[in-house]
C-alpha positions as CSV (number, residue, x, y, z in Angstrom):
1,X,-4.4,-39.5,25.9
2,X,-7.6,-37.8,25.0
3,X,-6.7,-34.7,27.1
4,X,-3.3,-34.4,25.3
5,X,-5.1,-34.4,22.0
6,X,-7.6,-31.9,23.2
7,X,-4.8,-29.7,24.5
8,X,-3.0,-30.0,21.1
9,X,-6.2,-29.1,19.3
10,X,-6.7,-26.1,21.5
11,X,-3.1,-24.9,21.0
12,X,-3.5,-25.4,17.2
13,X,-6.7,-23.4,17.3
14,X,-5.0,-20.6,19.2
15,X,-2.2,-20.6,16.7
16,X,-4.6,-20.4,13.8
17,X,-6.5,-17.6,15.5
18,X,-3.4,-15.6,16.0
19,X,-2.3,-16.1,12.4
20,X,-5.8,-15.0,11.2
21,X,-5.6,-12.0,13.4
22,X,-2.2,-11.0,12.1
23,X,-3.3,-11.6,8.6
24,X,-6.3,-9.3,9.1
25,X,-4.1,-6.6,10.6
26,X,-1.6,-6.7,7.8
27,X,-4.3,-6.6,5.2
28,X,-5.9,-3.6,7.0
29,X,-2.5,-1.8,6.9
30,X,-2.2,-2.5,3.2
31,X,-5.7,-1.1,2.5
32,X,-5.0,1.9,4.6
33,X,-1.8,2.6,2.7
34,X,-3.6,2.2,-0.6
35,X,-6.3,4.5,0.5
36,X,-3.8,7.1,1.6
37,X,-2.0,7.0,-1.7
38,X,-5.3,7.3,-3.5
39,X,-6.2,10.4,-1.4
40,X,-2.9,12.0,-2.1
41,X,-3.3,11.4,-5.8
42,X,-6.8,13.1,-5.7
43,X,-5.4,16.0,-3.7
44,X,-2.6,16.5,-6.2
45,X,-5.1,16.4,-9.1
46,X,-7.4,18.9,-7.4
47,X,-4.4,21.2,-6.7
48,X,-3.3,21.0,-10.3
49,X,-6.9,21.7,-11.5
50,X,-7.0,24.8,-9.2
51,X,-3.6,26.0,-10.5
52,X,-4.8,25.5,-14.0
53,X,-8.0,27.4,-13.3
54,X,-6.0,30.2,-11.7
55,X,-3.7,30.3,-14.7
56,X,-6.8,30.5,-17.1
57,X,-8.2,33.4,-15.0
58,X,-4.9,35.3,-15.1
59,X,-4.7,34.7,-18.9
60,X,-8.3,36.1,-19.2
61,X,-7.3,39.2,-17.3
62,X,-4.3,39.6,-19.5
63,X,-6.4,39.7,-22.7
64,X,-7.0,43.3,-22.0
65,X,-3.3,44.0,-22.1
66,X,-1.4,44.3,-25.3
67,X,2.0,43.4,-26.8
68,X,4.6,41.2,-25.2
69,X,3.1,41.4,-21.7
70,X,0.2,39.3,-22.8
71,X,2.4,36.8,-24.4
72,X,4.6,36.6,-21.3
73,X,1.6,36.0,-19.1
74,X,0.3,33.2,-21.3
75,X,3.7,31.5,-21.3
76,X,4.0,31.7,-17.5
77,X,0.5,30.2,-17.2
78,X,1.3,27.4,-19.5
79,X,4.6,26.7,-17.6
80,X,2.8,26.6,-14.3
81,X,0.1,24.3,-15.7
82,X,2.8,22.1,-17.1
83,X,4.6,22.0,-13.8
84,X,1.4,21.2,-11.9
85,X,0.6,18.3,-14.3
86,X,4.1,16.9,-14.0
87,X,3.9,17.1,-10.2
88,X,0.6,15.3,-10.3
89,X,2.0,12.5,-12.4
90,X,5.1,12.1,-10.1
91,X,2.9,12.1,-7.0
92,X,0.6,9.4,-8.5
93,X,3.6,7.3,-9.6
94,X,5.2,7.5,-6.2
95,X,1.8,6.5,-4.5
96,X,1.5,3.5,-6.8
97,X,5.1,2.3,-6.1
98,X,4.7,2.7,-2.4
99,X,1.3,0.9,-2.3
100,X,2.7,-2.0,-4.4
101,X,5.6,-2.4,-2.1
102,X,3.5,-2.5,1.0
103,X,1.0,-4.9,-0.5
104,X,3.8,-7.2,-1.5
105,X,5.4,-7.1,1.9
106,X,2.0,-7.8,3.5
107,X,1.4,-10.8,1.3
108,X,4.8,-12.2,2.1
109,X,4.2,-11.8,5.9
110,X,0.8,-13.4,5.6
111,X,2.2,-16.3,3.7
112,X,5.0,-16.8,6.2
113,X,2.6,-16.5,9.2
114,X,0.3,-19.1,7.6
115,X,3.2,-21.5,6.9
116,X,4.4,-21.1,10.5
117,X,0.9,-21.7,11.9
118,X,0.5,-24.8,9.7
119,X,3.8,-26.1,10.8
120,X,2.9,-25.5,14.5
121,X,-0.3,-27.4,14.1
122,X,1.4,-30.3,12.4
123,X,4.2,-30.4,14.9
124,X,1.8,-30.2,17.8
125,X,-0.2,-33.1,16.4
126,X,2.9,-35.1,15.5
127,X,2.1,-35.0,11.8
128,X,5.1,-33.1,10.6
129,X,7.7,-35.3,8.9
130,X,11.4,-34.8,9.3
131,X,11.7,-32.7,6.1
132,X,8.6,-30.6,7.1
133,X,10.0,-30.2,10.6
134,X,13.3,-28.7,9.2
135,X,11.4,-26.5,6.7
136,X,9.1,-25.3,9.5
137,X,12.0,-24.3,11.7
138,X,13.5,-22.4,8.8
139,X,10.2,-20.6,8.1
140,X,9.8,-19.7,11.8
141,X,13.3,-18.1,11.8
142,X,12.5,-16.1,8.6
């Protein structure tokens, strides 16, 4: 009798360990995705700053020129800066949306894994009631 309980405890511990390992892996993936999105946002910001600086330099060079050419150059620089800023905003928004979706999926997977592990432990120890047993089987299928 004691060895059966020891065996059940051992299997329950293994199930818990696997669940914790999967949880850690999922959280790591979520952090990696968030970091990648953050890096892309910074890269886009740096690119926009570089484009803006280049536009300013071109505008400065154009000061020596007269008439409509100067005005055309300034308008082109403004347009490029505006496009760069819009691109940066879009990239940042896309990064936020992607990160949020990954973190939500990770949370759901962790929750499901924990519920499955808890059910496995209860079932192994004979502590799962009939309703919990049915719910656990449904969780494991999900």
